[in-house]
MARBAMI-171011 format. One line per 10 residues: their letters; for each residue x, y, z of N, C-alpha, C. Coordinates in nm, 3 decimals, padded with zeros to 5 digits, m for minus. Layout:
a	X/Y/Z/X/Y/Z/X/Y/Z | ...
//
This chain:
mnakiiavvn	m06.782/00.455/05.507/m06.931/00.511/05.417/m07.023/00.410/05.485 | m07.145/00.483/05.452/m07.249/00.389/05.474/m07.362/00.453/05.394 | m07.372/00.403/05.236/m07.484/00.500/05.176/m07.593/00.469/05.170 | m07.670/00.560/05.165/m07.804/00.608/05.162/m07.850/00.540/05.042 | m07.940/00.463/05.053/m08.006/00.387/04.889/m08.130/00.441/04.881 | m08.127/00.455/04.699/m08.269/00.560/04.676/m08.302/00.402/04.568 | m08.405/00.402/04.597/m08.511/00.314/04.488/m08.578/00.362/04.416 | m08.529/00.402/04.303/m08.675/00.445/04.176/m08.800/00.354/04.156 | m08.910/00.346/04.134/m08.984/00.226/04.110/m09.104/00.289/04.091 | m09.153/00.197/04.042/m09.285/00.237/03.985/m09.397/00.115/03.893
qkggagkttl	m09.543/00.152/03.878/m09.554/m00.017/03.771/m09.585/m00.004/03.644 | m09.583/00.115/03.590/m09.575/00.164/03.460/m09.467/00.178/03.439 | m09.427/00.141/03.267/m09.322/00.154/03.197/m09.342/00.274/03.143 | m09.278/00.377/03.075/m09.281/00.502/03.031/m09.302/00.659/03.105 | m09.275/00.621/03.229/m09.286/00.730/03.302/m09.152/00.803/03.384 | m09.066/00.732/03.294/m08.963/00.815/03.331/m08.831/00.742/03.425 | m08.856/00.658/03.458/m08.793/00.566/03.589/m08.618/00.566/03.543 | m08.598/00.504/03.436/m08.474/00.485/03.430/m08.365/00.643/03.397 | m08.487/00.772/03.319/m08.401/00.878/03.340/m08.409/00.939/03.448 | m08.512/00.931/03.528/m08.494/00.999/03.654/m08.360/00.933/03.737
amllagslad	m08.343/00.773/03.760/m08.261/00.694/03.833/m08.119/00.753/03.753 | m08.081/00.785/03.677/m07.977/00.823/03.572/m07.931/00.947/03.589 | m08.052/01.045/03.559/m07.993/01.179/03.620/m07.968/01.227/03.766 | m08.067/01.139/03.870/m08.004/01.207/03.987/m07.882/01.129/04.031 | m07.849/00.966/03.981/m07.682/00.966/04.015/m07.576/00.998/03.970 | m07.605/01.111/03.839/m07.504/01.129/03.776/m07.515/01.293/03.819 | m07.633/01.351/03.877/m07.585/01.494/03.951/m07.557/01.460/04.059 | m07.565/01.320/04.197/m07.494/01.334/04.289/m07.355/01.291/04.279 | m07.320/01.234/04.145/m07.157/01.185/04.144/m07.077/01.373/04.098 | m07.203/01.409/04.039/m07.103/01.536/03.970/m07.096/01.629/04.073
aghgvllada	m07.188/01.632/04.218/m07.194/01.680/04.358/m07.004/01.672/04.433 | m06.998/01.553/04.400/m06.882/01.486/04.452/m06.896/01.357/04.548 | m06.991/01.306/04.524/m07.012/01.220/04.608/m06.997/01.068/04.517 | m06.967/00.975/04.585/m06.954/00.842/04.531/m07.080/00.737/04.514 | m07.068/00.733/04.424/m07.209/00.692/04.354/m07.237/00.573/04.271 | m07.313/00.437/04.325/m07.362/00.341/04.230/m07.495/00.380/04.201 | m07.464/00.318/04.044/m07.628/00.304/04.038/m07.675/00.216/03.971 | m07.731/00.076/04.049/m07.755/m00.059/04.063/m07.923/m00.080/03.949 | m07.876/m00.139/03.807/m07.954/m00.156/03.701/m08.072/m00.304/03.719 | m08.151/m00.263/03.827/m08.210/m00.393/03.841/m08.344/m00.435/03.747
dpqntavhwa	m08.311/m00.347/03.620/m08.404/m00.376/03.523/m08.323/m00.434/03.432 | m08.435/m00.577/03.378/m08.385/m00.680/03.285/m08.360/m00.608/03.136 | m08.403/m00.496/03.134/m08.403/m00.431/02.984/m08.286/m00.342/03.007 | m08.205/m00.345/03.087/m08.108/m00.279/03.099/m08.040/m00.128/03.037 | m08.178/m00.073/03.072/m08.143/00.041/03.000/m08.040/00.158/03.078 | m08.030/00.135/03.183/m07.925/00.250/03.211/m07.799/00.209/03.215 | m07.773/00.094/03.181/m07.631/00.040/03.144/m07.627/00.063/03.000 | m07.709/00.080/02.923/m07.707/00.094/02.749/m07.644/00.254/02.796 | m07.711/00.340/02.876/m07.726/00.461/02.873/m07.549/00.516/02.939 | m07.509/00.440/02.989/m07.334/00.487/03.030/m07.267/00.470/02.967
gmgacfpaav	m07.300/00.337/02.854/m07.214/00.258/02.784/m07.226/00.348/02.652 | m07.283/00.453/02.641/m07.297/00.499/02.493/m07.155/00.611/02.502 | m07.127/00.637/02.606/m07.019/00.757/02.660/m06.925/00.698/02.707 | m06.823/00.769/02.723/m06.670/00.734/02.827/m06.683/00.838/02.943 | m06.821/00.921/03.024/m06.799/01.038/03.071/m06.924/00.973/03.212 | m06.974/00.924/03.179/m07.115/00.892/03.296/m07.023/00.916/03.414 | m07.033/00.995/03.538/m06.943/00.982/03.669/m06.980/00.865/03.754 | m07.080/00.838/03.769/m07.144/00.734/03.847/m07.101/00.592/03.824 | m07.077/00.472/03.913/m07.072/00.364/03.829/m07.182/00.322/03.848 | m07.213/00.213/03.722/m07.322/00.164/03.677/m07.310/00.011/03.660
edmsgaagkl	m07.390/m00.068/03.734/m07.370/m00.219/03.712/m07.468/m00.254/03.672 | m07.469/m00.368/03.653/m07.604/m00.478/03.604/m07.648/m00.593/03.740 | m07.728/m00.538/03.772/m07.813/m00.624/03.888/m07.927/m00.711/03.852 | m07.980/m00.679/03.771/m08.086/m00.801/03.716/m08.083/m00.897/03.741 | m07.973/m01.021/03.757/m07.995/m01.130/03.831/m08.015/m01.092/03.960 | m08.013/m01.005/04.019/m08.002/m01.004/04.166/m08.118/m01.103/04.258 | m08.220/m01.018/04.142/m08.381/m01.084/04.180/m08.427/m01.051/04.313 | m08.453/m01.129/04.379/m08.494/m01.116/04.521/m08.381/m01.093/04.622 | m08.285/m01.133/04.573/m08.151/m01.114/04.705/m08.072/m00.968/04.644 | m08.165/m00.893/04.603/m08.078/m00.803/04.569/m08.057/m00.731/04.701
hkvlrqrrgs	m08.117/m00.716/04.804/m08.117/m00.613/04.901/m07.972/m00.696/04.984 | m07.934/m00.803/04.967/m07.834/m00.869/05.053/m07.674/m00.836/04.960 | m07.719/m00.829/04.836/m07.618/m00.761/04.749/m07.553/m00.624/04.785 | m07.664/m00.539/04.770/m07.639/m00.411/04.808/m07.615/m00.417/04.948 | m07.632/m00.480/05.030/m07.592/m00.485/05.193/m07.444/m00.473/05.191 | m07.377/m00.549/05.125/m07.239/m00.576/05.105/m07.146/m00.436/05.032 | m07.220/m00.385/04.962/m07.164/m00.279/04.883/m07.208/m00.136/04.901 | m07.281/m00.140/05.022/m07.309/00.030/05.081/m07.200/00.028/05.176 | m07.110/00.011/05.213/m06.963/00.063/05.246/m06.878/00.163/05.181 | m06.897/00.125/05.097/m06.775/00.176/04.936/m06.833/00.276/04.847
ydfividspp	m06.918/00.327/04.913/m07.047/00.423/04.819/m07.119/00.542/04.954 | m07.129/00.628/04.897/m07.196/00.747/04.969/m07.364/00.731/04.938 | m07.398/00.702/04.800/m07.553/00.677/04.743/m07.529/00.535/04.672 | m07.638/00.467/04.638/m07.674/00.371/04.564/m07.821/00.396/04.509 | m07.856/00.456/04.393/m07.947/00.457/04.311/m07.975/00.318/04.232 | m08.084/00.290/04.254/m08.125/00.124/04.237/m08.269/00.200/04.113 | m08.224/00.152/03.995/m08.342/00.131/03.908/m08.432/00.021/03.874 | m08.524/m00.006/03.910/m08.647/m00.083/03.940/m08.702/m00.146/03.771 | m08.741/m00.261/03.808/m08.825/m00.282/03.689/m08.951/m00.196/03.680 | m09.019/m00.191/03.573/m09.180/m00.128/03.587/m09.240/m00.244/03.636
aagapvtlsa	m09.224/m00.337/03.754/m09.325/m00.404/03.816/m09.322/m00.391/03.945 | m09.444/m00.378/04.047/m09.463/m00.345/04.191/m09.440/m00.462/04.283 | m09.468/m00.552/04.181/m09.481/m00.728/04.255/m09.312/m00.792/04.200 | m09.246/m00.752/04.120/m09.145/m00.817/04.073/m09.015/m00.873/04.239 | m08.999/m00.946/04.211/m08.877/m00.978/04.342/m08.810/m00.911/04.330 | m08.682/m00.878/04.239/m08.634/m00.769/04.276/m08.701/m00.603/04.302 | m08.757/m00.575/04.265/m08.862/m00.428/04.324/m08.849/m00.466/04.480 | m08.930/m00.528/04.524/m08.970/m00.563/04.667/m08.841/m00.595/04.766 | m08.728/m00.647/04.689/m08.580/m00.671/04.738/m08.554/m00.538/04.725 | m08.538/m00.416/04.657/m08.513/m00.279/04.643/m08.585/m00.217/04.750
lriadlalvp	m08.720/m00.203/04.784/m08.786/m00.127/04.870/m08.768/m00.176/05.034 | m08.678/m00.325/05.055/m08.675/m00.386/05.152/m08.557/m00.303/05.220 | m08.448/m00.250/05.135/m08.301/m00.207/05.162/m08.344/m00.041/05.163 | m08.382/m00.010/05.094/m08.404/00.136/05.039/m08.436/00.214/05.156 | m08.371/00.335/05.174/m08.406/00.454/05.252/m08.498/00.563/05.208 | m08.503/00.549/05.066/m08.621/00.632/04.977/m08.669/00.600/04.885 | m08.765/00.575/04.872/m08.815/00.507/04.728/m08.900/00.652/04.676 | m08.842/00.632/04.526/m08.910/00.801/04.450/m08.986/00.732/04.350 | m09.144/00.783/04.329/m09.192/00.719/04.216/m09.230/00.833/04.107 | m09.134/00.836/04.022/m09.183/00.896/03.920/m09.319/00.889/03.834
vipspldlwa	m09.426/00.988/03.770/m09.537/01.007/03.764/m09.555/01.101/03.669 | m09.586/01.058/03.534/m09.659/01.174/03.434/m09.777/01.237/03.474 | m09.784/01.323/03.444/m09.913/01.401/03.521/m10.035/01.405/03.439 | m10.074/01.270/03.422/m10.215/01.216/03.405/m10.306/01.132/03.477 | m10.423/01.133/03.463/m10.478/01.058/03.533/m10.452/00.903/03.520 | m10.400/00.824/03.388/m10.412/00.696/03.337/m10.278/00.666/03.414 | m10.167/00.726/03.445/m10.057/00.708/03.506/m10.041/00.717/03.645 | m10.122/00.792/03.710/m10.132/00.767/03.819/m10.232/00.662/03.891 | m10.321/00.662/03.796/m10.383/00.562/03.879/m10.322/00.369/03.855 | m10.192/00.366/03.746/m10.142/00.296/03.755/m10.023/00.305/03.832
svrireaila	m10.013/00.356/03.937/m09.911/00.381/04.021/m09.949/00.335/04.159 | m10.064/00.319/04.180/m10.146/00.265/04.269/m10.061/00.117/04.338 | m10.046/00.030/04.269/m09.992/m00.097/04.340/m09.874/m00.064/04.389 | m09.794/00.007/04.296/m09.649/00.078/04.355/m09.663/00.136/04.504 | m09.747/00.201/04.535/m09.834/00.275/04.622/m09.780/00.143/04.753 | m09.906/00.040/04.716/m09.911/m00.073/04.820/m09.775/m00.155/04.845 | m09.721/m00.159/04.692/m09.601/m00.258/04.759/m09.488/m00.180/04.874 | m09.515/m00.038/04.840/m09.399/00.065/04.960/m09.498/00.039/05.101 | m09.604/00.039/05.105/m09.700/00.021/05.240/m09.639/m00.094/05.285 | m09.658/m00.193/05.211/m09.644/m00.364/05.284/m09.472/m00.351/05.300
argknpdlla	m09.398/m00.317/05.214/m09.230/m00.297/05.260/m09.197/m00.229/05.374 | m09.248/m00.158/05.419/m09.260/m00.112/05.610/m09.298/m00.201/05.693 | m09.324/m00.307/05.648/m09.290/m00.419/05.784/m09.213/m00.495/05.783 | m09.146/m00.493/05.695/m08.995/m00.488/05.780/m08.895/m00.393/05.708 | m08.925/m00.271/05.682/m08.810/m00.189/05.637/m08.918/m00.034/05.674 | m08.921/m00.022/05.820/m09.026/00.086/05.890/m08.982/00.214/05.862 | m08.867/00.239/05.868/m08.813/00.388/05.776/m08.804/00.459/05.691 | m08.853/00.337/05.555/m08.842/00.368/05.404/m08.927/00.498/05.381 | m08.906/00.591/05.336/m08.969/00.693/05.311/m09.004/00.712/05.134 | m09.103/00.770/05.121/m09.140/00.800/04.977/m09.202/00.904/04.933
rlvvnqmqpn	m09.135/00.947/04.839/m09.196/01.046/04.725/m09.256/01.028/04.615 | m09.357/01.093/04.539/m09.380/01.120/04.440/m09.270/01.210/04.345 | m09.240/01.193/04.231/m09.169/01.283/04.178/m09.269/01.318/03.997 | m09.305/01.419/04.011/m09.324/01.470/03.846/m09.279/01.467/03.761 | m09.294/01.417/03.658/m09.203/01.429/03.558/m09.263/01.462/03.416 | m09.188/01.471/03.350/m09.223/01.542/03.180/m09.378/01.684/03.238 | m09.345/01.732/03.304/m09.441/01.826/03.353/m09.417/01.897/03.262 | m09.548/02.020/03.237/m09.595/02.071/03.102/m09.642/02.159/03.164 | m09.574/02.298/03.247/m09.670/02.390/03.332/m09.772/02.433/03.308 | m09.884/02.507/03.385/m09.990/02.616/03.290/m10.071/02.531/03.212
tvlarevlgm	m10.082/02.394/03.248/m10.216/02.311/03.150/m10.323/02.265/03.229 | m10.403/02.266/03.177/m10.558/02.222/03.260/m10.483/02.121/03.337 | m10.461/01.983/03.210/m10.445/01.859/03.241/m10.331/01.863/03.385 | m10.255/01.916/03.362/m10.144/01.942/03.446/m10.199/01.966/03.636 | m10.277/02.099/03.589/m10.330/02.158/03.770/m10.414/02.068/03.783 | m10.496/01.974/03.724/m10.604/01.890/03.762/m10.505/01.766/03.814 | m10.421/01.677/03.766/m10.332/01.579/03.821/m10.317/01.609/03.926 | m10.237/01.735/03.973/m10.150/01.734/04.068/m10.234/01.791/04.160 | m10.386/01.839/04.160/m10.474/01.856/04.243/m10.499/01.708/04.279 | m10.517/01.609/04.245/m10.497/01.489/04.267/m10.394/01.424/04.383
lpefgiplla	m10.299/01.433/04.336/m10.211/01.356/04.434/m10.209/01.384/04.537 | m10.272/01.489/04.645/m10.266/01.495/04.777/m10.327/01.365/04.848 | m10.432/01.321/04.759/m10.533/01.201/04.794/m10.434/01.078/04.791 | m10.302/01.101/04.691/m10.260/00.970/04.653/m10.205/00.881/04.804 | m10.181/00.920/04.858/m10.122/00.825/05.002/m09.976/00.861/05.006 | m09.877/00.945/04.907/m09.745/00.938/04.910/m09.687/01.083/04.926 | m09.658/01.177/04.964/m09.568/01.305/04.966/m09.516/01.303/04.817 | m09.547/01.454/04.783/m09.527/01.496/04.651/m09.393/01.597/04.689 | m09.256/01.543/04.610/m09.175/01.587/04.607/m09.177/01.731/04.533 | m09.097/01.854/04.566/m09.129/01.990/04.579/m09.044/02.022/04.390
aslksrtayr	m08.965/01.930/04.380/m08.948/01.945/04.255/m08.969/01.867/04.178 | m08.965/01.884/04.057/m08.987/01.828/03.937/m08.933/01.867/03.836 | m08.931/01.746/03.723/m08.842/01.710/03.600/m08.969/01.783/03.468 | m08.935/01.903/03.403/m08.978/01.917/03.302/m08.969/01.852/03.164 | m09.035/01.808/03.070/m09.024/01.747/02.933/m08.946/01.878/02.853 | m08.785/01.808/02.888/m08.646/01.869/02.796/m08.591/01.781/02.713 | m08.538/01.839/02.600/m08.462/01.775/02.485/m08.337/01.769/02.602 | m08.255/01.792/02.644/m08.150/01.790/02.736/m08.120/01.608/02.810 | m08.255/01.614/02.850/m08.261/01.500/02.913/m08.225/01.429/02.830 | m08.297/01.386/02.730/m08.315/01.286/02.597/m08.152/01.315/02.545
qcaalgmsia	m08.066/01.401/02.577/m07.968/01.431/02.501/m07.856/01.343/02.605 | m07.850/01.337/02.711/m07.835/01.280/02.842/m07.784/01.126/02.826 | m07.891/01.045/02.764/m07.943/00.927/02.745/m07.861/00.943/02.600 | m07.873/00.981/02.496/m07.798/00.964/02.405/m07.629/00.962/02.399 | m07.583/01.087/02.465/m07.433/01.112/02.446/m07.376/00.983/02.557 | m07.491/00.928/02.673/m07.390/00.916/02.755/m07.328/00.943/02.890 | m07.396/01.084/02.919/m07.382/01.148/03.007/m07.486/01.216/03.083 | m07.385/01.319/03.213/m07.477/01.336/03.311/m07.517/01.453/03.240 | m07.599/01.571/03.337/m07.664/01.670/03.237/m07.584/01.800/03.306 | m07.496/01.793/03.364/m07.347/01.864/03.439/m07.276/01.871/03.261
algaragmai	m07.288/01.724/03.230/m07.160/01.735/03.085/m07.175/01.783/02.973 | m07.364/01.836/02.980/m07.385/01.916/02.863/m07.357/02.075/02.881 | m07.339/02.123/02.976/m07.277/02.251/03.013/m07.395/02.326/02.942 | m07.374/02.487/02.915/m07.463/02.594/02.938/m07.595/02.570/02.828 | m07.581/02.501/02.760/m07.688/02.429/02.650/m07.760/02.386/02.724 | m07.742/02.343/02.882/m07.842/02.253/02.952/m07.878/02.305/03.096 | m07.851/02.502/03.050/m07.854/02.548/03.189/m07.968/02.518/03.281 | m08.121/02.568/03.226/m08.233/02.530/03.303/m08.236/02.364/03.351 | m08.216/02.276/03.242/m08.239/02.143/03.313/m08.120/02.101/03.437 | m08.011/02.178/03.441/m07.892/02.175/03.514/m07.972/02.227/03.645
lelealrrev	m08.027/02.341/03.649/m08.090/02.414/03.768/m08.223/02.324/03.853 | m08.277/02.309/03.720/m08.394/02.209/03.773/m08.356/02.101/03.855 | m08.241/02.009/03.793/m08.215/01.920/03.837/m08.138/01.899/03.996 | m08.078/01.987/03.963/m07.967/02.032/04.132/m08.094/02.078/04.232 | m08.209/02.142/04.198/m08.346/02.182/04.312/m08.317/01.998/04.361 | m08.393/01.892/04.291/m08.406/01.766/04.317/m08.322/01.704/04.401 | m08.193/01.739/04.315/m08.096/01.618/04.415/m08.075/01.726/04.557 | m08.080/01.825/04.590/m08.082/01.907/04.693/m08.215/01.895/04.776 | m08.308/01.877/04.723/m08.423/01.812/04.809/m08.409/01.662/04.848 | m08.366/01.538/04.764/m08.335/01.453/04.760/m08.245/01.457/04.931
eallagng	m08.136/01.472/04.904/m08.040/01.537/04.993/m08.098/01.553/05.162 | m08.179/01.693/05.198/m08.189/01.728/05.256/m08.262/01.615/05.319 | m08.393/01.525/05.271/m08.450/01.422/05.332/m08.409/01.299/05.343 | m08.289/01.268/05.277/m08.187/01.156/05.366/m08.106/01.212/05.444 | m08.092/01.348/05.495/m07.995/01.372/05.612/m08.080/01.414/05.732 | m08.228/01.346/05.714/m08.323/01.384/05.768/m08.394/01.553/05.779 | m08.373/01.622/05.722/m08.382/01.766/05.718/m08.493/01.828/05.634 | m08.552/01.682/05.537/m08.671/01.715/05.481/m08.796/01.704/05.540
//
């Protein structure tokens, strides 16, 4: 194995960074991959999520103490997994965020469709561009989170995204109760079963797009 590493990063809290990281890690694991979620955020929300139940399908470890050495820690672990997903702190300039971007194959930047959230993400774009000095193959995609389709604001913000400088993932996550239930119960989305049917389809589309990108088919 030589794990593909996905860093979920943003400058602003509340954009759904941990939610995206955990949902994606769970979906990859449910699809049969060996997955490690590296919780590099000192708040340890991912660790708490996994600890709420006994059936989260990916391994979740607290790596918030690794700071600027996270890339060295994960380099030693990537032979044991198919995918490593990093939940970084909401700080573009934090040593652990910069270390995550140094080793990542793909950076995912969750954004809520509002102008304030998009403007707050400018610093993470700059951090990604800087990281390519040492990690020139680093891919990056924006992921629209808590999407509310068919609203004027959503259409206006989506129209702004092409100017941001980072391509937009075609798949997005809507605002759904099922995602909050996953965190409360310590589960992946698939574990909710039929009651989360639309959310499962939505997340599977996102997972498949990420897998295609990392396989060089995106």
